[in-house]
C-alpha positions as CSV (number, residue, x, y, z in Angstrom):
1,L,-39.4,17.9,-176.9
2,L,-39.1,14.3,-178.1
3,Q,-37.8,15.3,-181.5
4,E,-35.2,17.6,-179.9
5,T,-34.1,14.9,-177.5
6,T,-33.7,12.4,-180.4
7,Y,-31.7,15.1,-182.4
8,V,-29.4,15.7,-179.4
9,M,-28.8,12.0,-178.8
10,S,-28.0,11.5,-182.5
11,K,-25.4,14.3,-182.4
12,L,-23.8,12.9,-179.4
13,D,-23.7,9.4,-180.9
14,I,-25.9,8.1,-178.1
15,P,-27.7,5.0,-179.2
16,S,-31.5,5.7,-179.4
17,S,-33.8,2.7,-179.4
18,A,-37.5,2.7,-180.1
19,S,-38.2,1.5,-176.6
20,G,-36.2,4.4,-175.2
21,Q,-38.2,6.9,-177.2
22,D,-41.5,5.2,-176.1
23,D,-40.4,5.5,-172.4
24,L,-39.6,9.1,-172.8
25,Y,-42.9,9.8,-174.6
26,S,-44.8,8.0,-171.9
27,E,-43.1,9.9,-169.2
28,L,-43.9,13.2,-170.9
29,V,-47.5,12.3,-171.4
30,S,-47.9,11.1,-167.8
31,S,-46.3,14.3,-166.4
32,L,-48.3,16.6,-168.6
33,P,-51.2,17.2,-166.1
34,D,-48.8,18.0,-163.3
35,S,-46.8,20.4,-165.6
36,L,-50.0,22.2,-166.6
37,T,-51.0,22.6,-163.0
38,R,-47.6,24.0,-162.1
39,V,-47.8,26.5,-165.0
40,D,-51.3,27.6,-164.1
41,N,-50.2,28.1,-160.4
42,L,-47.2,30.2,-161.5
43,A,-49.4,32.3,-163.8
44,Q,-52.0,32.9,-161.1
45,T,-49.3,33.9,-158.7
46,S,-47.8,36.4,-161.2
47,L,-51.2,37.9,-162.0
48,V,-52.0,38.4,-158.3
49,N,-48.8,40.4,-157.9
50,V,-49.6,42.6,-160.9
51,Y,-51.6,45.8,-160.1
52,T,-53.2,47.3,-163.1
53,P,-54.9,50.7,-162.8
54,L,-58.5,51.0,-163.8
55,L,-58.0,54.2,-165.8
56,P,-55.6,54.3,-168.8
57,P,-52.2,55.7,-167.8
58,I,-52.4,58.9,-169.8
59,L,-53.4,61.4,-167.1
60,S,-50.9,63.9,-165.7
61,K,-50.7,65.0,-162.1
62,Q,-52.6,68.2,-162.9
63,D,-55.3,66.2,-164.7
64,I,-55.9,64.2,-161.6
65,I,-55.9,67.2,-159.3
66,T,-58.4,69.0,-161.6
67,C,-60.7,65.9,-161.6
68,L,-60.5,65.6,-157.8
69,Q,-61.5,69.3,-157.5
70,K,-64.4,69.1,-160.0
71,F,-65.9,65.6,-159.9
72,K,-68.5,66.6,-157.3
73,R,-70.0,69.1,-159.7
74,V,-70.0,66.6,-162.6
75,C,-71.5,63.6,-160.8
76,D,-75.1,63.9,-159.7
77,G,-75.8,61.2,-157.1
78,L,-73.7,60.1,-154.2
79,E,-73.1,56.6,-155.8
80,Q,-71.7,58.3,-158.9
81,K,-69.4,60.4,-156.8
82,L,-68.3,57.3,-154.9
83,A,-67.5,55.5,-158.2
84,C,-65.6,58.5,-159.6
85,I,-63.4,59.1,-156.5
86,T,-62.7,55.4,-156.5
87,L,-61.3,55.6,-160.0
88,L,-59.2,58.6,-159.2
89,T,-57.9,57.1,-155.9
90,D,-57.0,53.9,-157.8
91,Y,-55.0,56.0,-160.3
92,V,-53.1,57.9,-157.6
93,V,-52.2,54.8,-155.7
94,S,-51.1,53.1,-158.9
95,A,-48.8,56.1,-159.6
96,I,-47.3,55.9,-156.1
97,T,-46.9,52.1,-155.8
98,Y,-46.3,51.2,-159.5
99,P,-45.0,54.3,-161.3
100,T,-43.5,52.4,-164.2
101,M,-46.9,51.0,-165.2
102,V,-49.0,54.2,-164.7
103,D,-46.4,56.6,-166.3
104,I,-45.5,54.3,-169.2
105,F,-47.0,56.7,-171.8
106,T,-46.1,60.0,-170.2
107,L,-42.4,59.6,-169.4
108,P,-40.4,61.7,-168.9
109,L,-43.2,63.9,-167.7
110,S,-44.4,61.4,-165.2
111,I,-46.4,62.1,-162.1
112,F,-44.0,61.1,-159.4
113,T,-40.7,60.1,-161.1
114,L,-38.7,63.0,-159.7
115,D,-40.5,63.1,-156.3
116,T,-37.6,61.7,-154.2
117,S,-38.9,63.3,-151.0
118,N,-42.5,62.1,-151.4
119,R,-43.7,65.7,-151.0
120,S,-45.8,65.5,-154.2
121,K,-47.2,62.1,-153.3
122,K,-48.3,63.4,-149.9
123,F,-49.8,66.6,-151.4
124,I,-52.0,64.7,-153.8
125,M,-52.9,62.1,-151.2
126,E,-54.0,64.8,-148.9
127,I,-56.4,66.0,-151.6
128,V,-57.7,62.5,-152.1
129,S,-58.2,62.1,-148.3
130,R,-60.0,65.4,-148.1
131,E,-62.4,64.5,-150.9
132,W,-63.2,61.2,-149.3
133,G,-63.9,62.9,-146.0
134,T,-66.2,65.4,-147.7
135,L,-68.1,62.6,-149.4
136,F,-68.3,60.5,-146.2
137,K,-69.8,63.5,-144.4
138,A,-72.4,64.0,-147.2
139,I,-73.3,60.3,-147.1
140,T,-73.7,60.3,-143.3
141,S,-75.8,63.4,-143.2
142,T,-78.1,62.8,-146.2
143,L,-81.6,61.2,-146.1
144,P,-81.7,57.4,-146.3
145,V,-83.5,57.6,-149.7
146,T,-80.6,59.4,-151.4
147,R,-77.8,57.4,-149.6
148,P,-75.7,54.9,-151.6
149,R,-76.8,51.2,-151.4
150,K,-75.1,49.1,-148.8
151,E,-73.6,47.0,-151.6
152,A,-71.9,50.1,-152.9
153,M,-70.5,50.9,-149.5
154,E,-69.2,47.4,-149.1
155,S,-67.4,47.7,-152.4
156,A,-65.9,51.0,-151.3
157,L,-64.8,49.5,-148.1
158,T,-63.1,46.6,-149.8
159,F,-61.5,49.0,-152.3
160,L,-60.1,51.3,-149.5
161,R,-58.7,48.3,-147.6
162,R,-56.8,47.2,-150.7
163,M,-55.5,50.8,-151.3
164,V,-54.4,51.0,-147.6
165,S,-52.6,47.7,-147.9
166,L,-50.7,48.8,-151.0
167,L,-49.8,52.2,-149.6
168,H,-48.7,50.7,-146.3
169,L,-45.9,48.7,-148.1
170,F,-44.7,52.0,-149.6
171,D,-45.3,54.6,-146.8
172,Q,-47.5,54.2,-143.7
173,S,-48.1,57.9,-143.4
174,L,-49.8,57.8,-146.8
175,S,-51.9,54.8,-146.0
176,D,-53.1,56.5,-142.8
177,L,-54.7,59.3,-144.9
178,L,-57.4,56.9,-146.2
179,H,-59.1,56.2,-143.0
180,S,-60.4,58.6,-140.3
181,S,-63.2,59.1,-137.7
182,V,-65.4,60.5,-140.5
183,S,-65.1,57.3,-142.6
184,N,-65.5,55.2,-139.4
185,N,-68.9,56.8,-138.6
186,C,-70.0,56.5,-142.2
187,F,-69.3,52.8,-142.5
188,W,-70.7,52.1,-139.0
189,S,-74.0,53.8,-140.1
190,F,-74.3,51.0,-142.7
191,G,-73.5,48.3,-140.2
192,L,-70.0,47.7,-141.6
193,Q,-66.6,47.6,-140.1
194,T,-64.1,50.4,-140.5
195,V,-61.2,50.3,-143.0
196,D,-58.9,49.0,-140.3
197,G,-61.5,46.4,-139.2
198,R,-63.1,47.9,-136.1
199,E,-66.7,47.2,-135.2
200,A,-69.1,50.0,-134.3
201,P,-69.3,50.9,-130.6
202,V,-72.2,49.4,-128.7
203,K,-73.8,52.8,-128.1
204,L,-73.7,53.7,-131.8
205,G,-75.2,50.3,-132.7
206,S,-78.0,50.6,-130.2
207,R,-78.8,54.1,-131.5
208,E,-79.0,52.9,-135.1
209,N,-81.3,50.0,-134.0
210,I,-83.6,52.4,-132.2
211,K,-83.9,54.5,-135.3
212,V,-84.8,51.4,-137.4
213,K,-87.4,50.3,-134.9
214,K,-89.0,53.8,-134.8
215,C,-89.2,53.8,-138.6
216,D,-90.9,50.3,-138.5
217,I,-93.5,51.6,-136.0
218,K,-94.3,54.6,-138.2
219,I,-94.7,52.5,-141.3
220,K,-97.1,50.1,-139.4
221,K,-99.2,53.0,-138.2
């Protein structure tokens, strides 16, 4: 920058003294930390606003539907199923909210490019919602030994909240498909809030505490 400034000054016949160059250099050096901080803040802000899908953008709509229909047979445990449907949901939400990024390698045969009425988006989101509901029912009704860890459910809750937030900006009717009474009961059974931030009813909390106390008594005996 100092060299360019000197070159411009010489072209414009502006007198350039050594002291002037020293002052300019000193000013650049003194402002460097502040400039680096501003650049870093701008970079962080840009990265926060970029949503990158977890899966590579090479899957078609039919690929995703097939995966949603068959992942329960491929994955053994409930935690594996939870991880798989998380990846698939992330891909679908990416395709809805950021189609240029997800469909970058599949254009013009993109998933939702021609879906101007959102019918295709709603159709596949209903499949996603249905599979989440089935998984939540399985988690709620299964034995404690085979249930996912609480940490896994906390991660699922954080993930679903982010997906709902992204979809809400696009179409609230689509974001509403990612939380239901089934998901509420499932998260409450782990002592967590619902996707929309509601605490468990007092009666449900009391019932869960009674179950825990009974188990403790049996173990002590």
